[in-house]
Wavefront OBJ file of the C-alpha trace (Angstrom):
o trace
v 177.675 11.062 59.872
v 175.855 14.105 59.173
v 179.253 16.769 57.233
v 179.597 19.612 57.832
v 177.950 22.464 56.099
v 180.078 23.730 53.728
v 178.002 26.918 51.540
v 179.489 28.657 48.980
v 180.541 31.891 50.880
v 183.013 29.727 52.723
v 184.592 28.844 49.273
v 185.014 31.457 48.174
v 186.982 33.155 51.345
v 188.830 30.141 51.490
v 190.170 30.753 47.861
v 191.488 34.350 48.788
v 193.535 32.702 51.789
v 197.345 31.388 50.975
v 198.735 27.937 50.979
v 200.684 29.077 53.822
v 198.739 29.822 56.233
v 196.245 26.740 55.456
v 198.820 23.775 55.927
v 200.452 25.783 59.110
v 196.509 25.950 60.475
v 196.217 22.016 59.810
v 199.609 21.300 61.346
v 198.150 22.966 64.673
v 195.663 20.673 64.429
v 197.410 17.902 63.918
v 197.418 17.430 60.850
v 200.875 17.250 59.351
v 201.170 17.347 55.359
v 197.921 17.535 53.057
v 199.904 19.666 50.226
v 200.018 17.361 47.053
v 203.526 17.423 46.631
v 205.171 18.038 43.530
v 202.125 18.669 41.467
v 202.263 22.129 39.610
v 199.298 24.423 37.707
v 199.526 23.944 34.149
v 198.298 27.754 33.928
v 199.600 29.899 36.832
v 198.110 32.885 35.881
v 194.586 31.311 36.836
v 193.019 32.743 40.229
v 193.134 30.343 43.091
v 190.318 28.345 44.026
v 188.764 26.396 46.833
v 186.117 23.605 46.294
v 184.656 19.753 47.495
v 186.247 17.139 46.365
v 184.754 14.788 43.575
v 187.398 11.282 43.471
v 188.416 9.200 40.809
v 190.447 6.641 41.644
v 192.598 4.328 38.760
v 194.068 0.382 38.939
v 196.787 0.057 36.676
v 194.567 -1.214 32.961
v 194.856 -5.036 32.373
v 195.210 -5.971 28.035
v 191.634 -7.424 28.047
v 189.586 -5.064 29.438
v 191.491 -1.986 28.344
v 190.570 -1.274 24.660
v 189.930 1.314 22.353
v 186.692 0.146 22.406
v 185.599 -0.122 25.804
v 184.835 3.548 25.345
v 181.161 3.155 24.720
v 178.354 6.085 24.227
v 176.419 5.120 26.524
v 177.052 5.268 30.863
v 178.390 1.659 32.237
v 181.091 0.371 34.846
v 183.177 0.009 31.929
v 183.792 3.395 31.015
v 183.508 4.596 34.565
v 185.339 7.282 33.511
v 182.194 9.591 32.024
v 180.321 8.915 34.194
v 182.435 10.536 36.848
v 182.805 13.710 34.535
v 178.724 13.299 33.793
v 178.190 13.429 37.782
v 180.469 16.206 38.703
v 178.276 18.873 40.344
v 179.459 22.884 40.733
v 181.997 24.073 43.512
v 183.164 20.336 43.340
v 187.463 19.576 42.290
v 187.849 16.809 40.050
v 190.933 14.806 42.456
v 192.021 11.343 40.253
v 193.793 9.248 41.660
v 196.797 7.316 39.285
v 199.444 6.277 41.915
v 201.737 8.447 40.940
v 202.009 7.181 37.265
v 202.465 9.908 34.941
v 203.227 7.562 31.841
v 199.579 7.602 30.354
v 197.335 10.596 30.641
v 194.766 10.889 33.182
v 192.141 12.656 30.893
v 192.514 15.601 28.271
v 191.022 18.570 27.093
v 188.071 16.637 25.920
v 186.582 15.614 29.245
v 187.996 18.900 31.416
v 185.924 21.262 28.851
v 182.913 19.287 29.989
v 183.459 19.574 33.601
v 183.961 23.407 33.222
v 180.699 23.084 31.873
v 179.000 21.521 34.764
v 180.885 23.980 36.542
v 183.960 21.999 38.452
v 186.191 24.494 39.944
v 189.536 22.651 39.523
v 191.064 18.913 38.255
v 193.982 17.503 39.968
v 196.103 14.179 39.262
v 198.593 12.924 40.728
v 199.732 11.405 37.135
v 199.406 13.575 34.141
v 197.245 14.960 31.925
v 197.122 15.446 27.917
v 196.914 18.607 25.267
v 198.447 20.073 28.077
v 198.930 23.537 25.838
v 195.561 23.553 24.926
v 194.816 22.552 28.538
v 196.777 25.582 29.550
v 194.552 28.154 27.805
v 191.351 26.789 29.510
v 189.884 29.095 32.462
v 189.787 25.871 34.391
v 192.826 25.241 37.074
v 194.570 21.858 36.088
v 197.152 20.326 38.384
v 199.330 17.208 37.710
v 202.674 15.647 37.451
v 203.391 15.793 34.069
v 202.362 15.880 30.467
v 202.103 13.524 27.940
v 200.049 12.022 24.281
v 199.333 8.677 26.093
v 196.183 8.040 26.331
v 194.670 6.443 29.016
v 193.884 3.773 27.768
v 197.351 2.468 28.170
v 198.336 2.211 32.099
v 195.267 2.873 34.133
v 191.246 1.685 34.478
v 188.614 3.908 36.196
v 187.396 1.244 39.012
v 185.895 3.626 41.344
v 184.173 7.435 42.466
v 183.413 8.900 45.149
v 185.590 6.505 47.195
v 188.648 7.598 49.450
v 191.828 7.895 47.593
v 195.459 8.924 47.605
v 196.338 11.560 45.671
v 200.230 12.441 45.486
v 200.536 10.239 49.136
v 197.885 12.295 50.682
v 194.248 11.028 51.913
v 191.383 12.605 50.066
v 188.124 11.355 51.316
v 184.963 13.451 49.011
v 183.328 16.580 50.385
v 187.341 17.567 51.681
v 187.690 20.506 50.637
v 191.065 21.172 48.044
v 192.359 24.677 47.893
v 194.725 25.072 44.703
v 196.876 28.395 43.738
v 200.094 28.654 41.798
v 201.973 27.002 44.844
v 200.023 24.227 44.661
v 197.334 21.698 45.920
v 196.472 21.559 49.283
v 194.087 19.339 51.273
v 191.270 20.259 53.668
v 189.810 17.846 56.368
v 186.370 19.088 56.032
v 185.154 18.713 59.417
v 187.851 21.399 60.265
v 187.376 23.504 57.240
v 185.468 26.558 59.059
v 187.340 27.003 61.574
v 190.148 26.562 58.841
v 189.202 28.912 57.568
v 188.664 31.560 60.247
v 192.349 31.129 61.378
v 193.639 31.961 58.297
v 191.545 34.662 57.830
v 193.418 36.150 60.821
v 196.349 35.532 60.509
v 196.773 36.065 56.399
v 196.231 39.570 57.168
v 198.635 39.561 60.382
v 201.534 37.720 58.450
v 201.384 40.290 55.471
v 201.934 43.210 58.360
v 204.882 40.937 59.711
v 206.457 41.106 56.118
v 206.100 44.522 55.634
v 208.631 44.803 58.599
v 210.836 42.115 57.755
v 211.161 43.910 54.029
v 212.176 46.912 55.696
v 215.107 45.757 57.285
v 214.071 44.158 60.788
v 215.497 41.076 62.229
v 213.479 38.411 62.841
v 213.681 38.750 66.973
v 210.356 39.626 67.754
v 208.728 40.143 64.863
v 208.291 36.815 63.225
v 207.296 34.465 65.151
v 205.189 36.953 66.260
v 205.465 38.141 70.044
v 202.441 40.067 72.276
v 204.092 43.481 71.638
v 204.410 42.184 67.651
v 200.872 41.598 67.828
v 200.033 44.246 69.896
v 201.445 46.806 67.191
v 199.597 44.748 64.493
v 196.274 45.821 66.087
v 197.203 48.806 66.769
v 198.008 49.116 63.216
v 195.097 47.286 61.789
v 193.056 49.820 64.450
v 194.195 53.046 62.354
v 192.526 51.929 59.171
v 196.270 51.205 57.857
v 196.166 48.481 54.559
v 199.656 46.797 52.973
v 199.944 49.061 50.222
v 199.922 52.451 52.026
v 200.724 52.185 55.452
v 203.963 52.989 56.914
v 205.865 50.295 58.815
v 205.819 50.259 62.512
v 209.561 49.177 63.866
v 211.068 47.510 66.150
v 214.053 47.906 67.630
v 216.686 45.975 65.891
v 218.695 43.408 67.318
v 222.766 44.368 68.113
v 224.767 43.351 65.404
l 1 2 3 4 5 6 7 8 9 10 11 12 13 14 15 16 17 18 19 20 21 22 23 24 25 26 27 28 29 30 31 32 33 34 35 36 37 38 39 40 41 42 43 44 45 46 47 48 49 50 51 52 53 54 55 56 57 58 59 60 61 62 63 64 65 66 67 68 69 70 71 72 73 74 75 76 77 78 79 80 81 82 83 84 85 86 87 88 89 90 91 92 93 94 95 96 97 98 99 100 101 102 103 104 105 106 107 108 109 110 111 112 113 114 115 116 117 118 119 120 121 122 123 124 125 126 127 128 129 130 131 132 133 134 135 136 137 138 139 140 141 142 143 144 145 146 147 148 149 150 151 152 153 154 155 156 157 158 159 160 161 162 163 164 165 166 167 168 169 170 171 172 173 174 175 176 177 178 179 180 181 182 183 184 185 186 187 188 189 190 191 192 193 194 195 196 197 198 199 200 201 202 203 204 205 206 207 208 209 210 211 212 213 214 215 216 217 218 219 220 221 222 223 224 225 226 227 228 229 230 231 232 233 234 235 236 237 238 239 240 241 242 243 244 245 246 247 248 249 250 251 252 253 254 255 256 257
């Protein structure tokens, strides 16, 4: 199946959208749950991002196969984790299926540093990272369930690269669009990414405007969710060149108390 083309411009624009608008627009299109519940950024101060999913699937480690000696300094089936890191491309997001098992790290600072140099824009696992304090100082966004000291070899074996995976209970296919912000990670099926982007670019300014009205003391009724009148008010507000930081709020009549 031919994949929808997603450009660097699309990704930059998606990065500016909010997860609230993205998940709402996905819900409107029948996607009930695309948010990776329970994963948190190690550095919440980093800016939002969007990129294409590069997936890594882990299975439980087995003692006769997983040992320190398997970390050979060359590509091979017994060290797919290194192969995956060295296969990533600019504007990709590494998404790791660690089976929601945080007992051992999915990876640590060294591998994240390498992916950062390769142009990766985010790393996500439903397990743990090690070297959490170091990763938190990086400019590469990293999301996980926990931080631990244990090496991956203790509990995880990398079995596949760039195959469909589950991460935090959400299906992730290679090439899906991954959006990250302070609140967490949302996965956008690739074939709807552009229409979701365009819908969010219309929704976010409206939501900001409605929030101004609620902040000014108006009741929800007639404002949120927006009525036709509220949308017309927003259109007039926008046509007047108003901006959230300096525009007067258009007030609807207050509900009777």
